[in-house]
C-alpha positions, 0 to 999 in steps of 0.5 A: 470941103472940109479941111484936115483941122475941121476934120480934127475938130470932128475927131475931138468932138466925137471922141469927147463924146464917146468917152463921155457916154462911157464915163456915164456907162461905167458909173450907171452900171454900178449902182444897184438900182440900175442892176437889172438894166445893165445885166438883164441877160443874167437875171433872165437866165437865173444867175444874178439876183439884186446887189446886196441891200445890207447896211446904210439905207443908201447902200440900196440905190447908191454903190458907196464903194469907191474903189469900183469907180477905179477902173471904170474901163473894166468892162472892156478886157471883161467883155474879151475874156469869155471863150466863144464856145462858152459865148454860143452856149450862153448866147447862141450861135446867131450872136457869137456869128454876128460878133464874126462880122465885125472881127471879119472887117478888121481881118480885112482892112487891117492888112489893107490899111498897113499896105495903103499907108505904106505904097499908095499914101507915098505914092499919092502924097508925092506929087504936086497935081493939086497945088497946080490945080490950085495955083493955075485953075483955082481947083479948091482941095483939101489937106485929105486929098493930097493922100488921096489918087486925086494927087496923081497927074493924068496918064501917069505910071503911077496908076499901076501901083492902084491897080497892083493893089486892087488886085492885093486887096480883091485877092486877100478879101476873097480869101478872108471871106472864103476861110470865113465861110468855111468856119462859120458853115462848120460852126452851124453843122457843129451847132445843129449836131450838137444842140438840145432838141427843138420843136424845129427840128421836127416840124416843117410849115405846109401851106397852100393846103388844097380846099376839099368839101368833104373834111377839114383842113385838119383831117385833110393835113392828116391824111394827107401825110398819113399816106404820104409820109406814114412811118414818119408822120407824127403829129400836126397843128393847123393855123388858126386866124387868131389876130383879133383875138391877139389884139384883144389879148393885148388891149386887156393887158394895156388896160390892166397895167393901168388898173395896177398903176391906179392900184399902187397909187391907191396903195400909196395914198388911200386918202383919194380914190384915183380919178381918170378920163375916158378919152384919148389917153385918159386926157378928155372924155367923162371923169371916172373912178379909176379903179372902177372904171378899169376893172370893169374894162378888164372884166369886159375884155375877158369875157370878148376874149373867151367868145372870140377864143371859142369862136376862132375854135370853132369856126372853120373860116377861121383855120387857114390852109396851112399847118405845122407838121411834126414827125417822129425823126429828124429825118422824116422832117428834113426829106419833107421839108426838102422835096415837092410833095404832088404834082402840082408844084403850088400845092402842099408847099412845105418849108422847114418850120421856124422855131416856135419863139421866131415865128411872127403869127400875125402874117400866118394868117394871109393867103399864101395866093396873095403873096406875091401881089403884096411883094410887088407893092412893096417893091413898087413902095421901095424904090418911090421911097428910096428915091424920093428920101433923097430930095429931103436928105439933099436938103438937109444935108444942104443945110448943114454946110457953109453955102447952104446956110449963108443962103437960107440965113445970110445974116449968120455969115459973121457967126459962120466965119468964126474959126471953131464954127466953120470947122464944126459945121464943116466937120461935124453937122453934116454926118449928125444931120443925116444920121439924125433924118436917117431915125425912122427909116428901120421902122418904115422898112420893117413895116413893109417887110410885115406887110409883105407876109414873111412869117418869121421874125428872122426873115423879117430882119433879113428882109429889112436889112437888105433893104436896108442896105439898098437905101444906104447905097442908094442915098447915103452913098450915092446920093452923097458923092452926086450933087442934085436931087433923085429926079436929076440923078435919075435923069442923068443916069437915063440919058447917059450910057451905062459905061458912063455911069461908073466914070460919073460916080468915080470922077465924084468919090475922091471928092467926098471922102472928107464927107464920109470920114465925119459921117464915120465918126458921128455914126461908128464912133459917138453912135456905137458909144451911146449905144452901150449907154442904153437911155430908152431902156433905162428910163422906160424901166425906172418909169415902169418900176415906179408905176407899175411894178408890184412884185418880183415878177412885175419887175422882171417884165419890166426889163427891156433886154432888148436884142442884136437888131440885125434889120440895123446893125448888119447894113451899118455894118456893111455899109463901112466895108462899102466905104472901106473897099471903094477908098481903099485904093481911092483915099486910103485915108479913111481906112484908119476911121473904118478901124475904129469903128470896127474894133470899138463896135467888137468890144461894145457888142461883145459886152452887150450880148454877154450881159444885156441882149436876150436873143428872140430867136435862133436861127444858127446863123442863116444869115451869113450867105446875107453877109458874105454877098453884100460883101462881094456886091460892095467889091464889086462895086468899088471894082467898077467905080475904080475903073470908071475914076481910072478912065477919066485919068486917061490911064489907057495903058492900064486901066484895061487891066481892072476888067478881069476882077469883077469877073473873078470876084463873081466866080468866086462867089459862085464858088462859094454859093455852090460850095457853102451856102447849101449848109444853110438852106438845107440840111444833110440828111446823113447829119439828121440821121446821125442826130436822130440815131444818138438820140434814140440810143441816149433816151430810147423811151421819150415821148416826142408826141407830148414835147411836140403836141402844142409847139405851135400852138398859137400863143394866146391859146396856150393858157386854155389848152392845159388840158390835152390828153396824151394817148400812148396806147394810140403812139404804140397802134401808129407803130404797130398797126397798118389798117384801112381806115375811113375818111369823110371823103367819096371820091378819094381813096382811103388811108391806110393809118387810122386818123385820130380825128375822123373816127365816123365810117366813110361813105365809100368803105361799105361799097367798097366792102360790096363789091369785094364780095364775091 
């Protein structure tokens, strides 16, 4: 068990590491040759150019102005200067609201920490329970434990202080959550009202289009919406299965990069033509002329791409039973997206279309009927991943303890007994071991989400974030609290009544506070400081710049600004909410460490969002209900575990008063869900009509069809789709005419509006005219 000295050493190591990261970052960001690495967002916006290259040759690569090195931490106040409204215009609402999660943590935990240290810490510390336990029962404890609830004797009246503070903390958290939910919901509506025109505002995604023997998917979609949305339907784009074509395009780009690399290499030294091997990664196989080989490969792939593009465009089997349908007004799109389209609720399923850059195109080719099976498979796979992952985590953490090292390597005992080494192992090693072991988890969870078939990057990240949070809760939180393997825990949970589970976990919570303190310092202090250094993008940029870049466009493509990474960042934040709420009444000494995390992370990520990250999509803060829900879950878990802990302390008189807390919290969540969540899942028709009316007044002659025509065309087709014609006469005819239109169907009535695809006479049309004659 880590002592105060061990935690002090761990704090010193992590503070020093963070300081070193900040100093290295401050130096690297000032160098001209790193400018595109640390300020890529401004380059992408066209608001920044390469630093001045006049003067000595060294000035092109090194900043020789030594005055700029004096204030090496001036990026911190600079990151806080941009107002929130300007930040929204600069980086989008998603980025601004993401930062508010860190502010939410500060709003919740700063008053909590002050109250806990003012009231609970003196109540806990002014007891001698642990000293008596150590004297008479040989029970070991640390200095941190003396500040926790463990230092209060059984059946003490002092537990009333913890119960009262639990109510205070719950009410305060709920108050802050409600105010924040209301604020973010208002920000979302204002953002949607003031935002420029976007394709997703006018478009819906329709899936599970029923097959028709007489019409293609495109004709069927057009006729269905002309009949059922005659005044608002504008155009549509069917969904193609172009995954193979996308793979070929990706492969061609890779070959082109190799060709560019060897051409650049040859221009630098034209005395010898470069050679390469045709095998795996150029390491094996026949040795050939690199320029000739990659030129032939690029030409070969270009022909394959042209043939595959033609095949996809002409083969009906490549067309999926889905389409992006666009409307003349936002109001029309809102009505379609939020209503049932036919009497069979499993057909013609409509939902808001993601914005074009948010679409995850490979998953659009997955049949809708297989999605349920895929998600069931992944649910089972995630269950086994979560519990089986606990075995290696427990093993790694056992090796990161004194007992584990002595058991595996007894010959190291003399070294371990050295004070500094012992403090390092107990105060630093467990946290870093767990951090390293979880490196590949986000990638695994993202692969699972892709297999499930989500069609947008935002939904993929939200699903991965949910599973990452559940994984952290089970493995990092519960797994670190309860000793034993996954099977032992599962067996113990199965064979005891549900009422005993909070007691089992509650008893172990105070004993693991020191471990979580070390984990917060490794992950939340040094880890956040390392984020700003951007070591991986820095290395990759300079490798690409040296080997591949020939033009300014190549140099721009070599930049890798990245994005927020909601699938990893948000679960990390929520894990700290969980720790803070659980330990606020149990071990308040943990709260200052969490406050440092929230404050430091807010500054670092604000800087990154302003200068570095280029968000891939804009969901208008659609993730906030998930944030709110997970904080509520953490609050309920903290209340149940406190109830279980109190039950072990024989506080029969005071413990029953905790029963009301989960009930009140769940009721509060239901209130917020009904009051604020609709703003995140539905678009009010009133708002849509106001936006449409204003736009018609400001831009009465806007050509919306040309704006939406190819918005949802698969990216691999856009290069070959520049010659589309825009027929304004037909647009005018839609508005002014309503005539019978023939279709290819003989089993259904004709649509009342003209078809732009089917111009042939319907077999049923002559029969109708003949029957109508006297």
